[in-house]
Biotite code that builds the C-alpha atoms (Angstrom):
import biotite.structure as struc

atoms = struc.array([
    struc.Atom([-50.567, -143.934, -81.102], chain_id="A", res_id=1, res_name="MET", atom_name="CA", element="C"),
    struc.Atom([-49.477, -142.386, -77.791], chain_id="A", res_id=2, res_name="PRO", atom_name="CA", element="C"),
    struc.Atom([-52.093, -141.948, -75.091], chain_id="A", res_id=3, res_name="SER", atom_name="CA", element="C"),
    struc.Atom([-53.238, -138.448, -74.093], chain_id="A", res_id=4, res_name="PRO", atom_name="CA", element="C"),
    struc.Atom([-51.194, -138.793, -70.894], chain_id="A", res_id=5, res_name="LYS", atom_name="CA", element="C"),
    struc.Atom([-48.059, -139.728, -72.856], chain_id="A", res_id=6, res_name="GLU", atom_name="CA", element="C"),
    struc.Atom([-48.528, -136.758, -75.215], chain_id="A", res_id=7, res_name="VAL", atom_name="CA", element="C"),
    struc.Atom([-48.966, -134.329, -72.317], chain_id="A", res_id=8, res_name="VAL", atom_name="CA", element="C"),
    struc.Atom([-46.052, -135.773, -70.330], chain_id="A", res_id=9, res_name="GLN", atom_name="CA", element="C"),
    struc.Atom([-43.785, -135.422, -73.372], chain_id="A", res_id=10, res_name="ALA", atom_name="CA", element="C"),
    struc.Atom([-44.935, -131.836, -73.946], chain_id="A", res_id=11, res_name="SER", atom_name="CA", element="C"),
    struc.Atom([-44.246, -130.951, -70.296], chain_id="A", res_id=12, res_name="TYR", atom_name="CA", element="C"),
    struc.Atom([-40.771, -132.490, -70.498], chain_id="A", res_id=13, res_name="GLU", atom_name="CA", element="C"),
    struc.Atom([-40.025, -130.437, -73.613], chain_id="A", res_id=14, res_name="ALA", atom_name="CA", element="C"),
    struc.Atom([-41.352, -127.288, -71.898], chain_id="A", res_id=15, res_name="TYR", atom_name="CA", element="C"),
    struc.Atom([-39.098, -127.856, -68.871], chain_id="A", res_id=16, res_name="ARG", atom_name="CA", element="C"),
    struc.Atom([-36.128, -128.142, -71.240], chain_id="A", res_id=17, res_name="LYS", atom_name="CA", element="C"),
    struc.Atom([-37.106, -124.961, -73.096], chain_id="A", res_id=18, res_name="GLY", atom_name="CA", element="C"),
    struc.Atom([-37.781, -126.909, -76.309], chain_id="A", res_id=19, res_name="GLN", atom_name="CA", element="C"),
    struc.Atom([-40.744, -124.884, -77.548], chain_id="A", res_id=20, res_name="ILE", atom_name="CA", element="C"),
    struc.Atom([-40.537, -126.275, -81.101], chain_id="A", res_id=21, res_name="ASP", atom_name="CA", element="C"),
    struc.Atom([-41.047, -129.736, -79.606], chain_id="A", res_id=22, res_name="THR", atom_name="CA", element="C"),
    struc.Atom([-43.940, -128.493, -77.463], chain_id="A", res_id=23, res_name="VAL", atom_name="CA", element="C"),
    struc.Atom([-45.517, -127.024, -80.582], chain_id="A", res_id=24, res_name="MET", atom_name="CA", element="C"),
    struc.Atom([-45.143, -130.338, -82.429], chain_id="A", res_id=25, res_name="SER", atom_name="CA", element="C"),
    struc.Atom([-47.707, -131.818, -80.017], chain_id="A", res_id=26, res_name="PHE", atom_name="CA", element="C"),
    struc.Atom([-50.353, -129.242, -81.075], chain_id="A", res_id=27, res_name="MET", atom_name="CA", element="C"),
    struc.Atom([-53.025, -129.845, -83.688], chain_id="A", res_id=28, res_name="ALA", atom_name="CA", element="C"),
    struc.Atom([-53.277, -127.289, -86.511], chain_id="A", res_id=29, res_name="GLN", atom_name="CA", element="C"),
    struc.Atom([-56.210, -125.693, -84.691], chain_id="A", res_id=30, res_name="GLU", atom_name="CA", element="C"),
    struc.Atom([-56.233, -125.606, -80.892], chain_id="A", res_id=31, res_name="VAL", atom_name="CA", element="C"),
    struc.Atom([-58.940, -124.225, -78.617], chain_id="A", res_id=32, res_name="ASP", atom_name="CA", element="C"),
    struc.Atom([-56.503, -122.660, -76.126], chain_id="A", res_id=33, res_name="TRP", atom_name="CA", element="C"),
    struc.Atom([-57.230, -120.462, -73.118], chain_id="A", res_id=34, res_name="LYS", atom_name="CA", element="C"),
    struc.Atom([-55.257, -119.441, -70.064], chain_id="A", res_id=35, res_name="PHE", atom_name="CA", element="C"),
    struc.Atom([-57.744, -118.102, -67.540], chain_id="A", res_id=36, res_name="VAL", atom_name="CA", element="C"),
    struc.Atom([-56.374, -114.921, -66.013], chain_id="A", res_id=37, res_name="GLY", atom_name="CA", element="C"),
    struc.Atom([-56.651, -111.140, -65.897], chain_id="A", res_id=38, res_name="PRO", atom_name="CA", element="C"),
    struc.Atom([-55.956, -109.024, -69.007], chain_id="A", res_id=39, res_name="PRO", atom_name="CA", element="C"),
    struc.Atom([-52.866, -107.621, -67.231], chain_id="A", res_id=40, res_name="ALA", atom_name="CA", element="C"),
    struc.Atom([-51.195, -110.998, -67.857], chain_id="A", res_id=41, res_name="MET", atom_name="CA", element="C"),
    struc.Atom([-50.099, -110.829, -71.498], chain_id="A", res_id=42, res_name="ARG", atom_name="CA", element="C"),
    struc.Atom([-50.337, -114.580, -71.943], chain_id="A", res_id=43, res_name="TYR", atom_name="CA", element="C"),
    struc.Atom([-53.850, -114.900, -70.495], chain_id="A", res_id=44, res_name="ALA", atom_name="CA", element="C"),
    struc.Atom([-56.910, -115.260, -72.693], chain_id="A", res_id=45, res_name="GLY", atom_name="CA", element="C"),
    struc.Atom([-57.969, -117.310, -75.686], chain_id="A", res_id=46, res_name="PRO", atom_name="CA", element="C"),
    struc.Atom([-55.736, -118.299, -78.599], chain_id="A", res_id=47, res_name="ARG", atom_name="CA", element="C"),
    struc.Atom([-56.509, -120.379, -81.659], chain_id="A", res_id=48, res_name="GLY", atom_name="CA", element="C"),
    struc.Atom([-53.583, -120.457, -84.059], chain_id="A", res_id=49, res_name="THR", atom_name="CA", element="C"),
    struc.Atom([-50.200, -122.056, -83.615], chain_id="A", res_id=50, res_name="LEU", atom_name="CA", element="C"),
    struc.Atom([-48.542, -118.653, -84.065], chain_id="A", res_id=51, res_name="ALA", atom_name="CA", element="C"),
    struc.Atom([-50.638, -117.216, -81.227], chain_id="A", res_id=52, res_name="GLU", atom_name="CA", element="C"),
    struc.Atom([-49.821, -120.165, -78.958], chain_id="A", res_id=53, res_name="ILE", atom_name="CA", element="C"),
    struc.Atom([-46.091, -119.884, -79.728], chain_id="A", res_id=54, res_name="ARG", atom_name="CA", element="C"),
    struc.Atom([-46.335, -116.196, -78.765], chain_id="A", res_id=55, res_name="LYS", atom_name="CA", element="C"),
    struc.Atom([-47.808, -117.262, -75.392], chain_id="A", res_id=56, res_name="VAL", atom_name="CA", element="C"),
    struc.Atom([-44.680, -119.297, -74.661], chain_id="A", res_id=57, res_name="PHE", atom_name="CA", element="C"),
    struc.Atom([-42.487, -116.350, -75.679], chain_id="A", res_id=58, res_name="GLU", atom_name="CA", element="C"),
    struc.Atom([-44.454, -113.992, -73.416], chain_id="A", res_id=59, res_name="GLN", atom_name="CA", element="C"),
    struc.Atom([-44.280, -116.401, -70.468], chain_id="A", res_id=60, res_name="MET", atom_name="CA", element="C"),
    struc.Atom([-40.508, -116.656, -70.883], chain_id="A", res_id=61, res_name="ALA", atom_name="CA", element="C"),
    struc.Atom([-40.216, -112.849, -70.982], chain_id="A", res_id=62, res_name="GLN", atom_name="CA", element="C"),
    struc.Atom([-42.549, -112.212, -68.023], chain_id="A", res_id=63, res_name="ASP", atom_name="CA", element="C"),
    struc.Atom([-41.737, -115.061, -65.628], chain_id="A", res_id=64, res_name="ASP", atom_name="CA", element="C"),
    struc.Atom([-38.666, -116.959, -64.495], chain_id="A", res_id=65, res_name="VAL", atom_name="CA", element="C"),
    struc.Atom([-39.989, -120.419, -63.618], chain_id="A", res_id=66, res_name="ILE", atom_name="CA", element="C"),
    struc.Atom([-37.985, -122.230, -60.962], chain_id="A", res_id=67, res_name="GLU", atom_name="CA", element="C"),
    struc.Atom([-40.350, -125.170, -60.362], chain_id="A", res_id=68, res_name="VAL", atom_name="CA", element="C"),
    struc.Atom([-42.937, -126.609, -62.746], chain_id="A", res_id=69, res_name="PHE", atom_name="CA", element="C"),
    struc.Atom([-44.315, -129.942, -61.581], chain_id="A", res_id=70, res_name="GLU", atom_name="CA", element="C"),
    struc.Atom([-47.185, -132.072, -62.796], chain_id="A", res_id=71, res_name="ALA", atom_name="CA", element="C"),
    struc.Atom([-48.306, -133.952, -59.699], chain_id="A", res_id=72, res_name="ARG", atom_name="CA", element="C"),
    struc.Atom([-51.492, -135.800, -60.655], chain_id="A", res_id=73, res_name="GLU", atom_name="CA", element="C"),
    struc.Atom([-53.066, -136.996, -63.904], chain_id="A", res_id=74, res_name="TYR", atom_name="CA", element="C"),
    struc.Atom([-56.791, -137.676, -64.147], chain_id="A", res_id=75, res_name="ILE", atom_name="CA", element="C"),
    struc.Atom([-57.629, -139.507, -67.360], chain_id="A", res_id=76, res_name="GLU", atom_name="CA", element="C"),
    struc.Atom([-61.029, -139.629, -69.087], chain_id="A", res_id=77, res_name="ALA", atom_name="CA", element="C"),
    struc.Atom([-60.712, -140.933, -72.649], chain_id="A", res_id=78, res_name="GLY", atom_name="CA", element="C"),
    struc.Atom([-59.385, -138.148, -74.892], chain_id="A", res_id=79, res_name="ASP", atom_name="CA", element="C"),
    struc.Atom([-59.599, -135.713, -71.974], chain_id="A", res_id=80, res_name="ASP", atom_name="CA", element="C"),
    struc.Atom([-56.967, -135.288, -69.306], chain_id="A", res_id=81, res_name="LEU", atom_name="CA", element="C"),
    struc.Atom([-56.805, -133.092, -66.216], chain_id="A", res_id=82, res_name="VAL", atom_name="CA", element="C"),
    struc.Atom([-53.369, -132.432, -64.755], chain_id="A", res_id=83, res_name="VAL", atom_name="CA", element="C"),
    struc.Atom([-52.864, -130.953, -61.309], chain_id="A", res_id=84, res_name="LEU", atom_name="CA", element="C"),
    struc.Atom([-49.513, -129.414, -60.527], chain_id="A", res_id=85, res_name="GLY", atom_name="CA", element="C"),
    struc.Atom([-47.415, -126.709, -58.909], chain_id="A", res_id=86, res_name="PHE", atom_name="CA", element="C"),
    struc.Atom([-45.473, -123.695, -60.175], chain_id="A", res_id=87, res_name="VAL", atom_name="CA", element="C"),
    struc.Atom([-42.951, -121.457, -58.434], chain_id="A", res_id=88, res_name="LYS", atom_name="CA", element="C"),
    struc.Atom([-41.323, -118.500, -60.083], chain_id="A", res_id=89, res_name="GLY", atom_name="CA", element="C"),
    struc.Atom([-40.432, -114.821, -60.140], chain_id="A", res_id=90, res_name="THR", atom_name="CA", element="C"),
    struc.Atom([-41.958, -112.051, -62.226], chain_id="A", res_id=91, res_name="THR", atom_name="CA", element="C"),
    struc.Atom([-39.854, -110.003, -64.633], chain_id="A", res_id=92, res_name="VAL", atom_name="CA", element="C"),
    struc.Atom([-38.839, -107.211, -64.245], chain_id="A", res_id=93, res_name="PRO", atom_name="CA", element="C"),
    struc.Atom([-40.398, -106.757, -60.774], chain_id="A", res_id=94, res_name="GLU", atom_name="CA", element="C"),
    struc.Atom([-38.631, -109.741, -59.209], chain_id="A", res_id=95, res_name="GLY", atom_name="CA", element="C"),
    struc.Atom([-41.781, -110.666, -57.272], chain_id="A", res_id=96, res_name="LYS", atom_name="CA", element="C"),
    struc.Atom([-41.773, -114.312, -56.187], chain_id="A", res_id=97, res_name="PRO", atom_name="CA", element="C"),
    struc.Atom([-44.948, -116.341, -56.650], chain_id="A", res_id=98, res_name="PHE", atom_name="CA", element="C"),
    struc.Atom([-46.114, -119.905, -56.249], chain_id="A", res_id=99, res_name="GLU", atom_name="CA", element="C"),
    struc.Atom([-49.379, -121.657, -56.887], chain_id="A", res_id=100, res_name="SER", atom_name="CA", element="C"),
    struc.Atom([-51.058, -124.957, -57.483], chain_id="A", res_id=101, res_name="ASP", atom_name="CA", element="C"),
    struc.Atom([-52.401, -125.191, -61.031], chain_id="A", res_id=102, res_name="TRP", atom_name="CA", element="C"),
    struc.Atom([-54.797, -127.219, -63.168], chain_id="A", res_id=103, res_name="ALA", atom_name="CA", element="C"),
    struc.Atom([-54.524, -127.904, -66.889], chain_id="A", res_id=104, res_name="HIS", atom_name="CA", element="C"),
    struc.Atom([-57.357, -129.483, -68.878], chain_id="A", res_id=105, res_name="VAL", atom_name="CA", element="C"),
    struc.Atom([-56.455, -131.104, -72.209], chain_id="A", res_id=106, res_name="PHE", atom_name="CA", element="C"),
    struc.Atom([-58.216, -132.821, -75.043], chain_id="A", res_id=107, res_name="THR", atom_name="CA", element="C"),
    struc.Atom([-55.865, -134.964, -77.129], chain_id="A", res_id=108, res_name="VAL", atom_name="CA", element="C"),
    struc.Atom([-57.030, -136.566, -80.380], chain_id="A", res_id=109, res_name="ARG", atom_name="CA", element="C"),
    struc.Atom([-54.884, -138.624, -82.751], chain_id="A", res_id=110, res_name="ASP", atom_name="CA", element="C"),
    struc.Atom([-51.775, -137.808, -80.706], chain_id="A", res_id=111, res_name="GLY", atom_name="CA", element="C"),
    struc.Atom([-52.263, -134.016, -80.901], chain_id="A", res_id=112, res_name="LYS", atom_name="CA", element="C"),
    struc.Atom([-53.489, -131.467, -78.357], chain_id="A", res_id=113, res_name="ILE", atom_name="CA", element="C"),
    struc.Atom([-56.746, -129.984, -79.664], chain_id="A", res_id=114, res_name="THR", atom_name="CA", element="C"),
    struc.Atom([-57.924, -128.148, -76.537], chain_id="A", res_id=115, res_name="ARG", atom_name="CA", element="C"),
    struc.Atom([-56.181, -126.676, -73.472], chain_id="A", res_id=116, res_name="TRP", atom_name="CA", element="C"),
    struc.Atom([-57.329, -124.696, -70.452], chain_id="A", res_id=117, res_name="ARG", atom_name="CA", element="C"),
    struc.Atom([-54.952, -123.403, -67.792], chain_id="A", res_id=118, res_name="GLY", atom_name="CA", element="C"),
    struc.Atom([-55.799, -122.214, -64.296], chain_id="A", res_id=119, res_name="PHE", atom_name="CA", element="C"),
    struc.Atom([-53.711, -121.043, -61.350], chain_id="A", res_id=120, res_name="TYR", atom_name="CA", element="C"),
    struc.Atom([-53.842, -118.470, -58.590], chain_id="A", res_id=121, res_name="ASP", atom_name="CA", element="C"),
    struc.Atom([-53.099, -115.437, -60.722], chain_id="A", res_id=122, res_name="THR", atom_name="CA", element="C"),
    struc.Atom([-53.550, -113.200, -57.670], chain_id="A", res_id=123, res_name="ALA", atom_name="CA", element="C"),
    struc.Atom([-50.433, -114.834, -56.195], chain_id="A", res_id=124, res_name="ALA", atom_name="CA", element="C"),
    struc.Atom([-48.533, -113.691, -59.294], chain_id="A", res_id=125, res_name="ARG", atom_name="CA", element="C"),
    struc.Atom([-50.228, -110.329, -59.969], chain_id="A", res_id=126, res_name="CYS", atom_name="CA", element="C"),
    struc.Atom([-50.835, -109.010, -56.449], chain_id="A", res_id=127, res_name="ALA", atom_name="CA", element="C"),
])
């Protein structure tokens, strides 16, 4: 069974390659998912089904062009994992550049992501 860190690293690698089906294969059937951000960001807020989470990835791809997505530090605690990283991109259609440090909090059980929280400086993107 892969460790939580291995599952998350593999999902990030798939995300960077645009392989959303592979990212989705790392999700449990039910995921407690929430990107913390203002309602103006279509992909912010809670999600619970795989269809809703897939839609998040579609919305992110439509709304942001990501130039840099880096996981920089992994903090492991059993089934829980905190990842600290950095993102740099441009909004669509405005063309506004943004960059921010970010934090992702995962719970991984039996090789599947069961919980995810995402945080970054949404003001840097939305302002």
